[in-house]
VEXDREN-2710 file (C-alpha; in Angstrom, 1 decimal):
% VEXDREN-2710
k/r/px/py/pz
1/MET/-18.4/-53.8/22.7
2/ARG/-16.0/-54.4/19.8
3/ILE/-18.8/-54.1/17.3
4/LEU/-19.8/-50.8/18.9
5/LEU/-16.3/-49.4/18.7
6/LEU/-16.0/-50.5/15.0
7/THR/-19.3/-48.8/14.3
8/LEU/-18.3/-45.6/16.0
9/LEU/-14.9/-45.6/14.1
10/ALA/-16.6/-46.2/10.8
11/SER/-19.1/-43.3/11.5
12/LEU/-16.2/-41.0/12.5
13/THR/-14.2/-41.9/9.4
14/TYR/-17.2/-41.2/7.2
15/SER/-17.8/-37.8/8.9
16/VAL/-14.2/-36.7/8.5
17/SER/-14.1/-37.7/4.9
18/ALA/-17.4/-35.9/4.1
19/PHE/-16.1/-32.8/6.0
20/ALA/-12.8/-32.8/4.0
21/GLN/-14.7/-33.1/0.7
22/GLU/-16.8/-30.1/1.6
23/MET/-13.9/-27.9/2.7
24/ASN/-11.9/-26.3/-0.2
25/THR/-8.4/-25.2/0.8
26/SER/-5.7/-23.7/-1.5
27/VAL/-2.1/-22.8/-0.8
28/TYR/-0.1/-20.4/-3.0
29/GLY/2.5/-17.6/-2.8
30/TYR/4.9/-15.1/-4.3
31/VAL/8.6/-14.7/-4.2
32/GLU/10.5/-11.7/-5.6
33/GLY/14.1/-10.9/-6.1
34/TYR/15.0/-7.2/-6.4
35/ALA/17.9/-4.9/-7.3
36/GLU/18.1/-1.1/-7.3
37/LYS/20.8/1.5/-8.2
38/VAL/20.0/5.1/-7.3
39/ASP/22.1/7.8/-9.0
40/THR/24.0/10.4/-7.0
41/GLN/21.1/12.2/-5.3
42/PRO/20.7/15.4/-3.3
43/GLU/20.6/15.2/0.5
44/VAL/19.9/17.7/3.3
45/LEU/23.1/18.5/5.3
46/ALA/23.6/20.3/8.6
47/GLY/22.3/23.8/8.4
48/GLY/19.9/22.9/5.6
49/ALA/22.5/22.9/2.9
50/ILE/22.0/20.5/0.0
51/GLY/24.8/18.0/-0.7
52/ASP/25.3/14.9/-2.8
53/LYS/24.8/11.4/-1.6
54/GLU/26.5/8.5/-3.4
55/ASN/24.6/5.2/-3.6
56/VAL/25.6/1.6/-4.3
57/VAL/23.6/-1.2/-5.8
58/GLU/21.1/-2.7/-3.3
59/TYR/19.7/-6.3/-3.4
60/ASP/16.6/-7.5/-1.6
61/VAL/13.8/-10.0/-1.5
62/PRO/11.0/-7.5/-0.6
63/SER/8.2/-10.0/-1.3
64/ILE/8.1/-13.5/0.1
65/HIS/4.5/-14.5/0.8
66/LEU/2.8/-17.8/1.6
67/LEU/-1.0/-17.6/1.5
68/VAL/-3.6/-20.1/2.6
69/GLN/-7.3/-19.7/1.8
70/SER/-10.0/-22.1/2.9
71/THR/-13.8/-22.1/2.4
72/ILE/-16.5/-24.3/3.8
73/GLY/-20.1/-23.4/3.4
74/LYS/-20.7/-19.7/4.2
75/ASN/-17.3/-19.5/6.0
76/LYS/-13.9/-18.5/4.8
77/ALA/-10.5/-18.1/6.4
78/PHE/-7.3/-16.5/5.0
79/LEU/-3.7/-16.5/6.2
80/ASN/-0.8/-14.4/4.6
81/LEU/2.7/-15.0/6.0
82/ASP/5.2/-12.4/5.1
83/GLY/8.9/-13.0/5.0
84/GLY/10.0/-9.8/3.2
85/GLY/13.7/-9.2/3.4
86/GLY/14.4/-12.9/3.8
87/GLY/14.4/-12.4/7.6
88/THR/11.8/-13.1/10.3
89/VAL/8.4/-14.4/9.1
90/GLY/5.5/-12.3/10.2
91/VAL/1.7/-12.4/9.8
92/ALA/0.5/-9.9/7.2
93/ASN/-3.1/-11.1/7.2
94/ALA/-5.1/-13.5/9.3
95/TRP/-8.9/-13.3/9.1
96/VAL/-12.1/-15.2/9.2
97/GLU/-15.3/-14.4/7.2
98/ARG/-18.9/-15.4/7.1
99/SER/-21.6/-14.6/4.6
100/LEU/-24.6/-13.0/6.3
101/VAL/-26.8/-12.3/3.3
102/GLU/-25.5/-14.2/0.3
103/GLU/-23.1/-12.0/-1.7
104/TYR/-24.8/-8.8/-0.5
105/LEU/-23.3/-8.7/3.0
106/ASN/-20.2/-10.5/4.5
107/PHE/-18.6/-10.1/7.9
108/ARG/-14.8/-10.3/8.1
109/PHE/-12.8/-10.2/11.3
110/GLY/-9.0/-10.4/12.1
111/LYS/-6.1/-8.6/10.5
112/MET/-6.7/-7.6/6.9
113/TYR/-5.7/-5.2/4.2
114/ARG/-8.4/-2.6/3.8
115/PRO/-10.1/-2.2/0.4
116/PHE/-8.7/1.2/-0.7
117/GLY/-8.2/2.1/-4.3
118/LEU/-6.7/-0.2/-6.9
119/TYR/-3.5/-1.5/-5.1
120/ASN/-3.8/-1.8/-1.3
121/GLU/-5.1/-5.3/-1.3
122/ILE/-2.8/-6.6/-4.1
123/LEU/0.6/-5.1/-3.3
124/ASP/1.9/-8.5/-2.2
125/ALA/1.0/-10.1/-5.6
126/THR/4.0/-8.6/-7.4
127/PRO/3.9/-10.8/-10.5
128/THR/0.3/-9.7/-11.3
129/TYR/0.6/-6.0/-12.0
130/ILE/2.7/-3.6/-14.2
131/GLY/5.4/-1.7/-12.4
132/ILE/7.8/-2.5/-9.6
133/GLU/7.1/0.2/-7.1
134/ALA/3.7/1.0/-5.7
135/PRO/2.0/4.3/-6.4
136/GLU/3.3/6.9/-3.9
137/LEU/0.3/6.8/-1.6
138/PHE/1.2/3.2/-0.9
139/ASP/4.9/3.8/-0.3
140/GLY/5.8/2.8/3.2
141/ASP/7.8/6.0/3.8
142/HIS/4.8/8.2/3.4
143/LEU/1.6/6.2/3.7
144/LEU/-1.6/8.2/4.0
145/LEU/-3.1/5.7/6.5
146/THR/-2.5/2.2/7.8
147/ARG/-2.7/-0.6/5.2
148/GLU/-4.4/-2.9/7.7
149/THR/-7.5/-2.9/9.8
150/ASN/-9.5/-5.4/11.8
151/LEU/-13.2/-5.5/11.0
152/MET/-15.1/-5.2/7.7
153/LEU/-18.6/-5.5/6.3
154/HIS/-18.6/-5.8/2.6
155/GLY/-20.6/-7.1/-0.4
156/ARG/-21.7/-6.5/-3.9
157/HIS/-24.9/-5.9/-5.9
158/ASP/-25.4/-7.6/-9.2
159/LEU/-26.6/-5.1/-11.8
160/GLY/-26.8/-7.7/-14.6
161/ASP/-24.7/-8.2/-17.7
162/GLY/-21.5/-8.7/-15.6
163/ASN/-21.8/-5.3/-13.9
164/TYR/-21.5/-4.9/-10.1
165/ILE/-21.5/-2.3/-7.4
166/ASN/-19.0/-3.3/-4.7
167/TYR/-18.9/-1.8/-1.2
168/ALA/-16.9/-2.1/2.0
169/LEU/-16.9/-0.4/5.4
170/THR/-14.0/-1.0/7.8
171/THR/-12.9/-0.2/11.3
172/GLY/-10.3/-1.4/13.8
173/ASN/-7.4/-0.5/16.0
174/ASP/-5.8/1.5/13.2
175/GLN/-4.2/4.5/15.0
176/ARG/-6.7/5.0/17.9
177/MET/-5.4/6.7/21.0
178/SER/-8.4/5.7/23.1
179/ASP/-12.1/5.1/22.2
180/GLU/-12.1/6.9/18.8
181/LEU/-14.0/5.2/16.0
182/PRO/-11.9/5.2/12.8
183/LEU/-13.9/4.4/9.7
184/GLY/-12.8/3.6/6.2
185/GLY/-14.8/2.7/3.1
186/ASP/-14.6/1.9/-0.5
187/LEU/-17.3/2.0/-3.2
188/ASN/-16.7/1.0/-6.7
189/TYR/-18.5/0.1/-10.0
190/THR/-17.1/-2.7/-12.2
191/MET/-18.3/-3.1/-15.8
192/GLY/-17.5/-6.7/-16.8
193/SER/-13.7/-7.4/-16.4
194/LYS/-12.5/-4.2/-18.2
195/ILE/-13.7/-1.1/-16.3
196/LYS/-13.4/-0.3/-12.6
197/THR/-14.1/3.1/-11.1
198/GLY/-14.6/4.1/-7.5
199/VAL/-14.0/6.2/-4.4
200/SER/-12.3/5.5/-1.1
201/PHE/-12.4/7.4/2.2
202/TYR/-11.1/7.3/5.7
203/THR/-11.5/9.3/8.9
204/SER/-9.4/8.8/12.1
205/GLY/-12.5/9.5/14.2
206/GLY/-10.6/11.9/16.4
207/PRO/-6.9/12.3/17.5
208/ALA/-4.7/9.5/16.2
209/LYS/-1.4/8.3/17.5
210/THR/1.9/7.9/15.7
211/ILE/2.7/4.3/14.6
212/SER/5.0/2.8/12.0
213/GLY/3.1/2.6/8.7
214/GLY/0.5/5.2/9.7
215/GLY/-0.5/8.7/8.7
216/VAL/0.6/10.7/11.7
217/LEU/4.0/12.4/12.0
218/PRO/5.9/11.9/15.3
219/TRP/6.2/15.6/16.2
220/MET/2.5/16.0/16.6
221/SER/0.8/16.1/20.0
222/SER/-2.6/15.7/18.4
223/ASP/-3.7/14.9/14.8
224/SER/-7.2/14.2/13.5
225/PHE/-7.2/13.4/9.7
226/THR/-9.4/12.4/6.8
227/VAL/-8.5/10.8/3.5
228/PHE/-10.6/10.9/0.3
229/GLY/-10.0/10.1/-3.3
230/GLY/-11.1/8.4/-6.5
231/TYR/-9.7/5.9/-9.0
232/PHE/-10.2/4.5/-12.5
233/GLN/-9.0/1.5/-14.4
234/PHE/-9.4/0.1/-17.9
235/ALA/-7.8/-3.3/-18.6
236/ASP/-8.2/-5.7/-21.4
237/ASP/-5.9/-8.1/-23.1
238/VAL/-3.8/-5.3/-24.6
239/TRP/-4.2/-2.0/-22.7
240/THR/-3.9/-1.2/-19.0
241/VAL/-4.8/2.4/-18.0
242/GLN/-5.0/3.5/-14.4
243/ALA/-5.4/6.8/-12.7
244/ALA/-6.1/8.0/-9.1
245/TYR/-6.1/11.1/-6.9
246/TYR/-6.1/11.3/-3.1
247/THR/-6.0/14.0/-0.5
248/SER/-5.5/13.8/3.2
249/ASP/-6.5/16.7/5.4
250/HIS/-4.8/17.0/8.9
251/LYS/-6.1/19.0/11.8
252/ALA/-3.0/18.8/13.9
253/THR/-1.1/20.4/16.8
254/ARG/2.7/20.3/17.0
255/ASP/4.5/19.1/20.1
256/VAL/6.7/22.0/21.1
257/ALA/9.5/19.9/22.6
258/ALA/9.6/17.5/19.7
259/VAL/9.8/20.4/17.1
260/THR/12.4/22.2/19.2
261/ALA/14.6/19.1/19.1
262/LEU/14.2/19.0/15.3
263/CYS/15.2/22.6/15.0
264/THR/18.2/22.1/17.3
265/LYS/19.5/19.3/15.1
266/ASN/19.8/21.8/12.3
267/GLU/18.8/19.4/9.6
268/LEU/15.8/21.3/8.2
269/ASN/15.7/23.2/5.0
270/THR/14.8/26.9/5.0
271/ALA/11.1/26.4/4.2
272/GLN/10.7/23.8/7.0
273/ARG/12.5/26.1/9.6
274/THR/10.1/28.9/8.6
275/ARG/7.1/26.7/8.8
276/PHE/8.1/25.5/12.3
277/ASN/9.3/29.0/13.3
278/CYS/12.7/27.7/14.5
279/GLY/14.6/30.3/16.4
280/GLY/11.4/31.8/17.8
281/THR/8.2/30.6/19.5
282/ILE/7.5/27.3/17.9
283/ASN/4.4/27.4/15.7
284/GLU/2.0/24.8/17.2
285/ASP/-0.6/25.1/14.4
286/GLY/0.2/21.9/12.5
287/ASP/-2.7/21.9/10.0
288/TYR/-1.6/20.7/6.6
289/GLU/-2.8/18.7/3.6
290/VAL/-1.2/15.9/1.6
291/SER/-2.1/15.3/-2.0
292/THR/-1.0/12.7/-4.5
293/TYR/-2.1/11.4/-7.9
294/TYR/-0.8/8.9/-10.4
295/THR/-1.3/7.6/-14.0
296/ARG/-0.1/4.2/-15.2
297/ILE/-0.3/3.0/-18.8
298/GLY/0.8/-0.3/-20.2
299/TYR/0.5/-2.0/-23.6
300/THR/0.9/-5.8/-23.9
301/PHE/2.4/-7.5/-27.0
302/ASP/1.5/-11.2/-27.4
303/LEU/4.7/-13.1/-28.1
304/GLY/3.0/-16.4/-28.9
305/GLY/2.3/-19.3/-26.6
306/LEU/1.9/-18.0/-23.1
307/ALA/4.6/-15.3/-23.3
308/ALA/4.0/-11.6/-23.4
309/ILE/5.9/-8.3/-22.9
310/THR/4.3/-5.1/-21.6
311/PRO/6.1/-1.7/-21.9
312/TYR/4.7/0.8/-19.4
313/PHE/4.8/4.5/-18.4
314/GLN/4.1/5.8/-14.9
315/TYR/3.6/9.4/-13.7
316/ASP/3.4/10.1/-9.9
317/VAL/3.1/13.3/-8.0
318/TYR/3.2/13.6/-4.2
319/GLU/3.1/16.6/-2.0
320/ASN/3.4/16.9/1.8
321/PRO/4.6/20.3/3.1
322/GLU/4.9/19.2/6.7
323/VAL/7.4/16.3/6.3
324/ILE/11.1/16.6/6.8
325/TYR/14.1/14.8/5.2
326/ASN/15.6/12.7/8.0
327/LYS/14.0/9.2/8.1
328/ALA/15.4/8.6/11.6
329/ASP/13.2/11.4/12.9
330/GLY/10.1/10.2/11.0
331/GLY/10.9/12.0/7.8
332/ASP/10.9/11.0/4.1
333/ALA/13.9/11.2/1.9
334/GLU/11.7/12.0/-1.2
335/ALA/9.1/14.6/-0.2
336/GLY/11.2/15.8/2.8
337/LEU/14.0/16.7/0.4
338/ALA/11.9/19.2/-1.5
339/ASP/11.6/22.8/-0.4
340/ASP/7.8/22.6/-0.8
341/GLY/7.4/18.9/0.1
342/MET/6.5/18.1/-3.5
343/PHE/8.2/15.7/-6.0
344/THR/7.3/14.2/-9.4
345/LYS/8.4/10.8/-10.5
346/LEU/8.4/9.7/-14.2
347/THR/9.0/6.0/-14.9
348/LEU/9.5/4.0/-18.1
349/GLY/9.7/0.2/-17.9
350/THR/8.7/-3.1/-19.2
351/VAL/7.4/-6.5/-17.9
352/TYR/8.4/-9.7/-19.6
353/ARG/6.3/-12.7/-18.8
354/PRO/7.5/-16.0/-20.3
355/LEU/4.6/-17.5/-18.4
356/PRO/1.7/-15.8/-16.7
357/THR/3.1/-16.8/-13.3
358/ILE/6.5/-15.3/-13.9
359/ALA/7.3/-11.6/-14.3
360/MET/10.7/-10.0/-15.0
361/LYS/10.5/-6.2/-14.7
362/LEU/13.0/-3.5/-15.5
363/ASP/12.3/0.2/-15.2
364/TYR/14.0/3.6/-14.8
365/SER/12.6/6.6/-12.9
366/GLN/13.5/10.3/-12.7
367/HIS/12.7/12.2/-9.5
368/LEU/12.2/15.9/-10.0
369/GLN/11.9/18.5/-7.1
370/GLU/12.9/21.9/-6.0
371/ALA/15.7/21.5/-3.4
372/GLY/17.8/24.3/-2.0
373/GLY/16.1/26.9/-4.1
374/LYS/16.8/25.3/-7.4
375/ALA/15.4/22.5/-9.6
376/ASP/17.1/19.2/-9.0
377/ASN/16.6/15.6/-10.2
378/TYR/18.1/12.1/-9.9
379/GLY/17.4/8.8/-11.5
380/GLU/17.1/5.2/-10.3
381/ILE/17.1/1.9/-12.2
382/ARG/15.3/-1.2/-10.8
383/PHE/15.0/-4.9/-11.7
384/SER/12.5/-7.4/-10.3
385/PHE/12.1/-11.1/-10.9
386/SER/8.9/-12.5/-9.3
387/TYR/7.3/-15.9/-9.3
388/LEU/3.8/-17.0/-8.4
389/PHE/3.4/-20.6/-7.2
390/ARG/0.5/-22.8/-6.1
391/LEU/0.5/-26.2/-4.3
END
């Protein structure tokens, strides 16, 4: 009996050892410290008048991420824990994946960032890209659609010479009200490691509900929307050039009671009151279109060793004629401030990397918009110190 137990124990020990050798698991993460000072900026007051808002320096740790990735055979698992703000730790991503047909087709299931343009999947990796703030379509105050979804089929086709076609199709809970079938997709072409160009799309598949971090405003009783756009990137050891354009078309119906409450608060500008028909029969036709585009250009100087410095320029335009100013009511203090829902942001900055895993960023932006019937602008300066680690 003792010999049998020793034999079984030896067999189990060998199996576990072989299993551990076959499994490949890595643990890594990002930590970012952040400071921002916004100049005196315009704000919407009662009656729609434009006043001045004073701001103080704000400090934050917007990015604290611990990531675990594991592979064994055709299977992969990924976990992304988010402690942004230095408060409660939450789960940003948690998914499992299996290769169905080599690299051509993979099945991923759980909670994941959808492939969508150049930034949606890498926004957590703050040390790795130029700039501090995301392009406006990824700003949490006015997202075009949810960053996360639940199921994905994806893969790539090798065209030879380091060129690939990459594709992904996604669906999930998203903003479904019932049995709608939301669909998202991304198709891009990569030429070696330097050029990437592609298109992204999304459809809500029917009426979508209002959720935090989604694309439906809270004063809509019904809203079906689609998002479509394209992007381009050139990146080598010296230059980084990026550009993208996206539009979101909403077929929506306003909720009369909700809009009446907004009108009663008397915090809308003249254009918004006219759009909603405050003071008369509320206009229930809520159809509108959001459009946004950006350009980002960086040039890297090699400082010797592993150090580098990258000055950069960013140009963002965002327009949403439906959104209001007050964030507490589901508004946006940038687009909602403007008479026509449109603002432009110009940014100059630099990234200093003493090591590839450390990024110190400093930039300054000017926001330009029409507010209260006249051109207005304000600036903001930001500093970010981020660190990538691996266990």
